[in-house]
KOLROKE-879721 format. One record per residue: residue number from 1; x negated, y negated, z negated of N, C-alpha, C, O in turn; residue in three letters. Coordinates in nm, 3 decimals. Atoms other than C-alpha are relative to their C-alpha. Last residue first. Layout:
<num: NUM, npx: X, npy: Y, npz: Z, capx: X, capy: Y, capz: Z, cpx: X, cpy: Y, cpz: Z, opx: X, opy: Y, opz: Z, residu: ALA>
...
# end
This chain:
<num: 90, npx: 0.063, npy: -0.135, npz: -0.007, capx: 0.448, capy: -1.378, capz: -1.943, cpx: -0.024, cpy: 0.079, cpz: -0.061, opx: -0.079, opy: 0.180, opz: -0.015, residu: ALA>
<num: 89, npx: -0.036, npy: -0.132, npz: -0.008, capx: 0.618, capy: -1.621, capz: -2.083, cpx: -0.001, cpy: 0.113, cpz: 0.031, opx: 0.068, opy: 0.207, opz: -0.011, residu: TYR>
<num: 88, npx: -0.060, npy: -0.038, npz: 0.152, capx: 0.423, capy: -1.871, capz: -2.057, cpx: 0.028, cpy: 0.055, cpz: -0.065, opx: -0.037, opy: 0.075, opz: -0.167, residu: ARG>
<num: 87, npx: 0.181, npy: -0.047, npz: 0.041, capx: 0.300, capy: -1.775, capz: -1.706, cpx: 0.003, cpy: -0.035, cpz: -0.112, opx: -0.071, opy: 0.040, opz: -0.175, residu: MET>
<num: 86, npx: 0.033, npy: -0.120, npz: -0.023, capx: 0.701, capy: -1.827, capz: -1.575, cpx: -0.132, cpy: 0.065, cpz: -0.105, opx: -0.121, opy: 0.161, opz: -0.180, residu: ILE>
<num: 85, npx: -0.098, npy: -0.161, npz: 0.121, capx: 0.708, capy: -2.161, capz: -1.776, cpx: 0.002, cpy: 0.126, cpz: 0.054, opx: -0.028, opy: 0.199, opz: -0.041, residu: GLU>
<num: 84, npx: 0.107, npy: 0.084, npz: 0.041, capx: 0.334, capy: -2.333, capz: -1.525, cpx: 0.152, cpy: 0.107, cpz: -0.182, opx: 0.136, opy: 0.193, opz: -0.269, residu: SER>
<num: 83, npx: 0.101, npy: -0.121, npz: -0.005, capx: 0.512, capy: -2.179, capz: -1.234, cpx: -0.064, cpy: 0.035, cpz: -0.144, opx: -0.107, opy: 0.148, opz: -0.164, residu: ALA>
<num: 82, npx: -0.023, npy: -0.126, npz: -0.031, capx: 0.794, capy: -2.344, capz: -1.253, cpx: -0.118, cpy: 0.116, cpz: -0.058, opx: -0.128, opy: 0.214, opz: -0.131, residu: SER>
<num: 81, npx: -0.025, npy: 0.013, npz: 0.186, capx: 0.613, capy: -2.678, capz: -1.337, cpx: 0.069, cpy: 0.167, cpz: -0.020, opx: 0.024, opy: 0.239, opz: -0.109, residu: GLU>
<num: 80, npx: 0.081, npy: -0.054, npz: 0.083, capx: 0.579, capy: -2.683, capz: -0.971, cpx: -0.062, cpy: 0.027, cpz: -0.080, opx: -0.180, opy: 0.061, opz: -0.072, residu: PRO>
<num: 79, npx: 0.003, npy: 0.061, npz: 0.144, capx: 0.951, capy: -2.765, capz: -0.893, cpx: -0.138, cpy: 0.088, cpz: -0.046, opx: -0.126, opy: 0.190, opz: -0.113, residu: ALA>
<num: 78, npx: -0.024, npy: 0.164, npz: -0.013, capx: 0.935, capy: -2.645, capz: -0.522, cpx: 0.036, cpy: -0.088, cpz: -0.115, opx: 0.087, opy: -0.197, opz: -0.088, residu: THR>
<num: 77, npx: -0.129, npy: 0.084, npz: 0.059, capx: 0.733, capy: -2.349, capz: -0.593, cpx: 0.085, cpy: -0.128, cpz: 0.038, opx: 0.021, opy: -0.234, opz: 0.040, residu: PHE>
<num: 76, npx: -0.078, npy: -0.075, npz: 0.032, capx: 0.441, capy: -2.152, capz: -0.447, cpx: 0.157, cpy: -0.022, cpz: -0.014, opx: 0.248, opy: 0.042, opz: 0.039, residu: ASP>
<num: 75, npx: 0.025, npy: 0.057, npz: -0.139, capx: 0.215, capy: -2.466, capz: -0.474, cpx: 0.112, cpy: 0.108, cpz: 0.114, opx: 0.148, opy: 0.067, opz: 0.224, residu: ASP>
<num: 74, npx: -0.093, npy: 0.081, npz: -0.013, capx: 0.263, capy: -2.373, capz: -0.838, cpx: 0.041, cpy: -0.035, cpz: 0.147, opx: 0.159, opy: -0.064, opz: 0.166, residu: GLY>
<num: 73, npx: 0.072, npy: 0.110, npz: -0.011, capx: 0.087, capy: -2.021, capz: -0.846, cpx: 0.113, cpy: -0.131, cpz: 0.086, opx: 0.187, opy: -0.115, opz: 0.183, residu: SER>
<num: 72, npx: -0.080, npy: 0.084, npz: 0.034, capx: 0.244, capy: -1.713, capz: -1.011, cpx: -0.122, cpy: -0.128, cpz: 0.039, opx: -0.223, opy: -0.148, opz: -0.029, residu: VAL>
<num: 71, npx: 0.076, npy: 0.131, npz: -0.017, capx: 0.009, capy: -1.445, capz: -1.013, cpx: 0.131, cpy: -0.048, cpz: 0.034, opx: 0.220, opy: 0.034, opz: 0.060, residu: ARG>
<num: 70, npx: -0.085, npy: 0.068, npz: -0.102, capx: 0.131, capy: -1.067, capz: -1.088, cpx: -0.067, cpy: -0.169, cpz: -0.049, opx: -0.119, opy: -0.198, opz: -0.157, residu: PHE>
<num: 69, npx: -0.035, npy: 0.175, npz: 0.003, capx: -0.051, capy: -0.791, capz: -1.293, cpx: 0.072, cpy: -0.064, cpz: 0.094, opx: 0.122, opy: 0.009, opz: 0.180, residu: PHE>
<num: 68, npx: -0.163, npy: 0.061, npz: 0.096, capx: -0.121, capy: -0.468, capz: -1.274, cpx: 0.077, cpy: -0.088, cpz: -0.047, opx: 0.179, opy: -0.082, opz: -0.115, residu: PRO>
<num: 67, npx: 0.034, npy: -0.058, npz: 0.143, capx: -0.315, capy: -0.464, capz: -0.981, cpx: 0.083, cpy: -0.015, cpz: -0.107, opx: 0.184, opy: -0.084, opz: -0.113, residu: VAL>
<num: 66, npx: -0.121, npy: -0.024, npz: 0.139, capx: -0.311, capy: -0.440, capz: -0.613, cpx: -0.084, cpy: -0.015, cpz: -0.117, opx: -0.202, opy: 0.014, opz: -0.132, residu: ASN>
<num: 65, npx: 0.078, npy: -0.113, npz: 0.056, capx: -0.567, capy: -0.611, capz: -0.375, cpx: 0.128, cpy: 0.028, cpz: -0.117, opx: 0.190, opy: -0.049, opz: -0.191, residu: ARG>
<num: 64, npx: -0.053, npy: -0.051, npz: 0.128, capx: -0.523, capy: -0.828, capz: -0.099, cpx: -0.047, cpy: 0.120, cpz: -0.059, opx: -0.120, opy: 0.208, opz: -0.013, residu: PRO>
<num: 63, npx: -0.102, npy: -0.144, npz: -0.037, capx: -0.760, capy: -0.923, capz: 0.169, cpx: 0.027, cpy: 0.045, cpz: -0.140, opx: -0.053, opy: 0.075, opz: -0.229, residu: VAL>
<num: 62, npx: -0.062, npy: -0.020, npz: 0.186, capx: -0.939, capy: -1.307, capz: 0.120, cpx: 0.098, cpy: 0.129, cpz: 0.115, opx: 0.152, opy: 0.121, opz: 0.225, residu: LEU>
<num: 61, npx: 0.072, npy: -0.048, npz: 0.047, capx: -1.171, capy: -1.428, capz: 0.433, cpx: 0.048, cpy: 0.027, cpz: -0.144, opx: -0.008, opy: -0.008, opz: -0.248, residu: PRO>
<num: 60, npx: -0.070, npy: -0.097, npz: 0.122, capx: -0.973, capy: -1.394, capz: 0.694, cpx: -0.079, cpy: 0.031, cpz: -0.085, opx: -0.126, opy: 0.145, opz: -0.081, residu: THR>
<num: 59, npx: -0.110, npy: 0.028, npz: 0.023, capx: -1.086, capy: -1.643, capz: 0.956, cpx: 0.055, cpy: 0.075, cpz: -0.079, opx: 0.172, opy: 0.038, opz: -0.082, residu: GLU>
<num: 58, npx: -0.095, npy: -0.046, npz: -0.115, capx: -1.469, capy: -1.516, capz: 0.901, cpx: 0.143, cpy: -0.079, cpz: -0.027, opx: 0.152, opy: -0.128, opz: -0.140, residu: PRO>
<num: 57, npx: -0.084, npy: -0.098, npz: 0.136, capx: -1.743, capy: -1.744, capz: 0.659, cpx: 0.098, cpy: 0.003, cpz: 0.139, opx: 0.113, opy: -0.085, opz: 0.224, residu: CYS>
<num: 56, npx: 0.009, npy: -0.140, npz: -0.007, capx: -2.022, capy: -1.854, capz: 0.904, cpx: 0.113, cpy: 0.146, cpz: -0.054, opx: 0.120, opy: 0.269, opz: -0.049, residu: GLY>
<num: 55, npx: 0.080, npy: -0.023, npz: -0.044, capx: -2.044, capy: -2.208, capz: 0.733, cpx: 0.000, cpy: 0.170, cpz: 0.036, opx: -0.029, opy: 0.250, opz: -0.053, residu: SER>
<num: 54, npx: 0.168, npy: -0.077, npz: 0.072, capx: -1.811, capy: -2.267, capz: 0.463, cpx: -0.046, cpy: 0.056, cpz: 0.114, opx: 0.020, opy: 0.158, opz: 0.134, residu: ILE>
<num: 53, npx: 0.045, npy: 0.168, npz: -0.026, capx: -1.488, capy: -2.481, capz: 0.614, cpx: -0.175, cpy: 0.046, cpz: -0.046, opx: -0.279, opy: -0.018, opz: -0.036, residu: LYS>
<num: 52, npx: -0.037, npy: -0.010, npz: -0.128, capx: -1.273, capy: -2.092, capz: 0.587, cpx: -0.127, cpy: -0.103, cpz: 0.057, opx: -0.184, opy: -0.063, opz: 0.158, residu: ILE>
<num: 51, npx: 0.128, npy: -0.058, npz: -0.066, capx: -1.355, capy: -2.089, capz: 0.257, cpx: -0.033, cpy: -0.004, cpz: 0.124, opx: -0.153, opy: 0.002, opz: 0.153, residu: LEU>
<num: 50, npx: 0.099, npy: 0.091, npz: 0.009, capx: -1.128, capy: -2.448, capz: 0.185, cpx: -0.135, cpy: 0.155, cpz: 0.011, opx: -0.253, opy: 0.123, opz: 0.022, residu: ASN>
<num: 49, npx: 0.044, npy: 0.136, npz: -0.039, capx: -0.866, capy: -2.287, capz: 0.338, cpx: -0.143, cpy: -0.069, cpz: 0.001, opx: -0.212, opy: -0.109, opz: 0.095, residu: LYS>
<num: 48, npx: 0.008, npy: -0.062, npz: -0.116, capx: -0.854, capy: -1.937, capz: 0.189, cpx: -0.093, cpy: -0.084, cpz: 0.099, opx: -0.205, opy: -0.065, opz: 0.147, residu: ALA>
<num: 47, npx: 0.168, npy: -0.043, npz: -0.023, capx: -0.853, capy: -2.094, capz: -0.136, cpx: -0.061, cpy: 0.043, cpz: 0.166, opx: -0.170, opy: 0.010, opz: 0.212, residu: ILE>
<num: 46, npx: 0.089, npy: 0.162, npz: 0.068, capx: -0.540, capy: -2.348, capz: -0.041, cpx: -0.161, cpy: 0.095, cpz: -0.014, opx: -0.262, opy: 0.069, opz: 0.051, residu: GLU>
<num: 45, npx: 0.062, npy: 0.100, npz: -0.151, capx: -0.382, capy: -2.002, capz: 0.133, cpx: -0.086, cpy: -0.070, cpz: -0.046, opx: -0.201, opy: -0.027, opz: -0.033, residu: ASP>
<num: 44, npx: 0.076, npy: -0.052, npz: -0.061, capx: -0.458, capy: -1.796, capz: -0.208, cpx: -0.018, cpy: -0.004, cpz: 0.152, opx: -0.106, opy: 0.044, opz: 0.224, residu: PHE>
<num: 43, npx: -0.069, npy: -0.147, npz: -0.086, capx: -0.273, capy: -2.063, capz: -0.393, cpx: -0.073, cpy: 0.062, cpz: 0.088, opx: -0.127, opy: -0.020, opz: 0.162, residu: SER>
<num: 42, npx: -0.053, npy: 0.039, npz: -0.157, capx: -0.484, capy: -2.309, capz: -0.642, cpx: 0.038, cpy: 0.203, cpz: 0.076, opx: 0.004, opy: 0.320, opz: 0.062, residu: SER>
<num: 41, npx: -0.154, npy: -0.037, npz: -0.045, capx: -0.471, capy: -2.204, capz: -0.992, cpx: 0.025, cpy: -0.062, cpz: 0.140, opx: 0.135, opy: -0.100, opz: 0.181, residu: GLY>
<num: 40, npx: -0.055, npy: 0.166, npz: -0.013, capx: -0.787, capy: -2.457, capz: -1.084, cpx: 0.137, cpy: 0.085, cpz: 0.055, opx: 0.223, opy: 0.014, opz: 0.108, residu: ALA>
<num: 39, npx: -0.070, npy: 0.097, npz: 0.158, capx: -0.926, capy: -2.199, capz: -1.240, cpx: 0.020, cpy: -0.040, cpz: 0.065, opx: -0.095, opy: -0.054, opz: 0.107, residu: ARG>
<num: 38, npx: -0.043, npy: -0.165, npz: 0.119, capx: -0.917, capy: -1.896, capz: -0.915, cpx: 0.029, cpy: -0.059, cpz: -0.130, opx: 0.115, opy: -0.015, opz: -0.206, residu: ILE>
<num: 37, npx: -0.149, npy: 0.049, npz: -0.069, capx: -1.006, capy: -2.220, capz: -0.649, cpx: 0.141, cpy: 0.103, cpz: -0.102, opx: 0.264, opy: 0.105, opz: -0.112, residu: GLY>
<num: 36, npx: -0.064, npy: 0.133, npz: 0.014, capx: -1.325, capy: -2.248, capz: -0.822, cpx: 0.106, cpy: -0.009, cpz: -0.002, opx: 0.166, opy: -0.080, opz: -0.082, residu: GLU>
<num: 35, npx: -0.052, npy: -0.012, npz: 0.127, capx: -1.369, capy: -1.829, capz: -0.826, cpx: 0.071, cpy: -0.180, cpz: -0.072, opx: 0.157, opy: -0.201, opz: -0.158, residu: GLU>
<num: 34, npx: -0.091, npy: -0.066, npz: 0.052, capx: -1.365, capy: -1.877, capz: -0.447, cpx: 0.025, cpy: -0.033, cpz: -0.168, opx: 0.111, opy: -0.113, opz: -0.206, residu: TYR>
<num: 33, npx: -0.103, npy: 0.071, npz: -0.048, capx: -1.566, capy: -2.148, capz: -0.381, cpx: 0.173, cpy: 0.033, cpz: -0.035, opx: 0.277, opy: -0.029, opz: -0.059, residu: VAL>
<num: 32, npx: -0.017, npy: 0.068, npz: 0.074, capx: -1.833, capy: -1.972, capz: -0.585, cpx: 0.154, cpy: -0.140, cpz: 0.019, opx: 0.211, opy: -0.218, opz: -0.058, residu: LYS>
<num: 31, npx: -0.072, npy: -0.072, npz: 0.076, capx: -1.770, capy: -1.664, capz: -0.403, cpx: -0.001, cpy: -0.109, cpz: -0.105, opx: 0.074, opy: -0.086, opz: -0.200, residu: ALA>
<num: 30, npx: -0.058, npy: -0.090, npz: -0.007, capx: -1.817, capy: -1.795, capz: -0.098, cpx: 0.015, cpy: 0.031, cpz: -0.068, opx: 0.123, opy: 0.087, opz: -0.047, residu: THR>
<num: 29, npx: -0.089, npy: 0.100, npz: 0.042, capx: -2.163, capy: -2.054, capz: -0.144, cpx: 0.172, cpy: 0.051, cpz: 0.020, opx: 0.231, opy: -0.057, opz: 0.017, residu: GLY>
<num: 28, npx: 0.042, npy: 0.089, npz: 0.099, capx: -2.362, capy: -1.798, capz: 0.079, cpx: 0.097, cpy: -0.128, cpz: -0.041, opx: 0.154, opy: -0.194, opz: 0.046, residu: ASN>
<num: 27, npx: 0.004, npy: 0.132, npz: -0.019, capx: -2.199, capy: -1.574, capz: 0.281, cpx: 0.004, cpy: -0.117, cpz: -0.136, opx: 0.085, opy: -0.159, opz: -0.218, residu: ILE>
<num: 26, npx: 0.150, npy: -0.051, npz: -0.004, capx: -2.204, capy: -1.157, capz: 0.175, cpx: -0.035, cpy: -0.151, cpz: 0.015, opx: -0.135, opy: -0.171, opz: -0.055, residu: GLY>
<num: 25, npx: 0.072, npy: 0.057, npz: 0.099, capx: -1.869, capy: -1.241, capz: 0.018, cpx: -0.151, cpy: 0.021, cpz: 0.011, opx: -0.228, opy: 0.026, opz: -0.085, residu: ALA>
<num: 24, npx: -0.005, npy: 0.145, npz: 0.065, capx: -1.707, capy: -1.360, capz: 0.321, cpx: -0.066, cpy: 0.042, cpz: -0.112, opx: -0.127, opy: -0.055, opz: -0.158, residu: ALA>
<num: 23, npx: 0.091, npy: 0.095, npz: -0.026, capx: -1.808, capy: -0.963, capz: 0.490, cpx: -0.014, cpy: -0.241, cpz: -0.101, opx: -0.109, opy: -0.313, opz: -0.133, residu: LYS>
<num: 22, npx: 0.165, npy: -0.010, npz: 0.035, capx: -1.690, capy: -0.764, capz: 0.207, cpx: -0.061, cpy: -0.136, cpz: 0.056, opx: -0.113, opy: -0.230, opz: -0.004, residu: ALA>
<num: 21, npx: 0.064, npy: -0.121, npz: -0.071, capx: -1.377, capy: -0.940, capz: 0.198, cpx: -0.120, cpy: -0.012, cpz: -0.028, opx: -0.189, opy: -0.100, opz: -0.079, residu: THR>
<num: 20, npx: 0.055, npy: 0.071, npz: -0.164, capx: -1.298, capy: -1.185, capz: -0.029, cpx: 0.020, cpy: 0.117, cpz: 0.015, opx: 0.057, opy: 0.202, opz: -0.065, residu: LEU>
<num: 19, npx: 0.158, npy: -0.018, npz: 0.055, capx: -1.043, capy: -1.034, capz: -0.336, cpx: -0.050, cpy: -0.098, cpz: 0.182, opx: 0.013, opy: -0.147, opz: 0.276, residu: VAL>
<num: 18, npx: 0.138, npy: -0.009, npz: -0.151, capx: -0.653, capy: -1.134, capz: -0.284, cpx: -0.164, cpy: -0.060, cpz: -0.082, opx: -0.202, opy: -0.151, opz: -0.156, residu: LYS>
<num: 17, npx: 0.076, npy: 0.139, npz: -0.071, capx: -0.388, capy: -1.088, capz: -0.566, cpx: -0.097, cpy: 0.018, cpz: 0.104, opx: -0.131, opy: 0.128, opz: 0.146, residu: ILE>
<num: 16, npx: 0.178, npy: -0.043, npz: -0.117, capx: -0.146, capy: -0.789, capz: -0.622, cpx: -0.049, cpy: -0.140, cpz: -0.025, opx: 0.031, opy: -0.229, opz: -0.055, residu: GLY>
<num: 15, npx: 0.077, npy: -0.167, npz: 0.112, capx: 0.269, capy: -0.864, capz: -0.748, cpx: -0.150, cpy: -0.039, cpz: 0.125, opx: -0.166, opy: -0.091, opz: 0.235, residu: PRO>
<num: 14, npx: 0.023, npy: -0.067, npz: -0.082, capx: 0.379, capy: -1.265, capz: -0.562, cpx: -0.131, cpy: 0.184, cpz: -0.076, opx: -0.248, opy: 0.208, opz: -0.104, residu: ARG>
<num: 13, npx: 0.126, npy: -0.062, npz: 0.101, capx: 0.599, capy: -1.466, capz: -0.771, cpx: -0.002, cpy: 0.153, cpz: 0.104, opx: 0.084, opy: 0.232, opz: 0.142, residu: ILE>
<num: 12, npx: 0.065, npy: -0.185, npz: 0.028, capx: 0.792, capy: -1.635, capz: -0.530, cpx: -0.112, cpy: 0.003, cpz: -0.133, opx: -0.194, opy: -0.069, opz: -0.189, residu: LYS>
<num: 11, npx: 0.181, npy: -0.025, npz: 0.044, capx: 0.944, capy: -1.995, capz: -0.582, cpx: -0.037, cpy: 0.115, cpz: 0.089, opx: 0.022, opy: 0.112, opz: 0.197, residu: GLY>
<num: 10, npx: 0.007, npy: 0.054, npz: -0.020, capx: 1.337, capy: -2.156, capz: -0.560, cpx: -0.175, cpy: -0.006, cpz: -0.035, opx: -0.243, opy: -0.094, opz: -0.087, residu: SER>
<num: 9, npx: 0.100, npy: -0.072, npz: -0.070, capx: 1.571, capy: -1.884, capz: -0.362, cpx: -0.132, cpy: -0.218, cpz: -0.064, opx: -0.127, opy: -0.316, opz: 0.011, residu: THR>
<num: 8, npx: 0.106, npy: 0.061, npz: -0.057, capx: 1.913, capy: -2.013, capz: -0.470, cpx: -0.124, cpy: 0.048, cpz: -0.008, opx: -0.118, opy: 0.118, opz: -0.109, residu: PRO>
<num: 7, npx: 0.092, npy: 0.123, npz: 0.113, capx: 2.070, capy: -1.793, capz: -0.641, cpx: -0.005, cpy: -0.009, cpz: 0.140, opx: 0.017, opy: 0.065, opz: 0.236, residu: LEU>
<num: 6, npx: 0.083, npy: 0.005, npz: 0.033, capx: 2.364, capy: -1.591, capz: -0.346, cpx: -0.116, cpy: -0.074, cpz: -0.095, opx: -0.110, opy: -0.187, opz: -0.048, residu: ARG>
<num: 5, npx: 0.004, npy: 0.140, npz: 0.059, capx: 2.726, capy: -1.545, capz: -0.353, cpx: -0.166, cpy: 0.069, cpz: -0.023, opx: -0.190, opy: 0.178, opz: -0.076, residu: GLN>
<num: 4, npx: 0.155, npy: -0.006, npz: 0.189, capx: 2.803, capy: -1.270, capz: -0.168, cpx: -0.027, cpy: -0.138, cpz: -0.017, opx: -0.008, opy: -0.231, opz: 0.060, residu: LEU>
<num: 3, npx: 0.103, npy: 0.072, npz: -0.025, capx: 3.132, capy: -1.301, capz: 0.036, cpx: -0.125, cpy: 0.056, cpz: -0.123, opx: -0.145, opy: 0.097, opz: -0.238, residu: THR>
<num: 2, npx: 0.080, npy: -0.065, npz: 0.076, capx: 3.443, capy: -1.036, capz: 0.128, cpx: -0.141, cpy: -0.075, cpz: -0.005, opx: -0.214, opy: -0.043, opz: 0.089, residu: ASN>
<num: 1, npx: 0.098, npy: -0.036, npz: -0.030, capx: 3.707, capy: -1.133, capz: 0.337, cpx: -0.107, cpy: 0.004, cpz: -0.157, opx: -0.070, opy: -0.029, opz: -0.269, residu: MET>
# end
């Protein structure tokens, strides 16, 4: 019997980032909420939830963008400090 062993998954490293859609960027206050979320190290899901609370913001305020780097968020890991460790050596 051939069994494959797999390493346990403890988190996700996501290539690229998400940025405001053109429609969301045109709404007063969204850029500030987005920038504060990025500075705080929030996940893009959390940033989107905060953006949706702004009156007139579309349900999908962020769109993926390819960039030559990656971003990790503590929210994507079972042990949030893992994200800090990864970025320390990146």
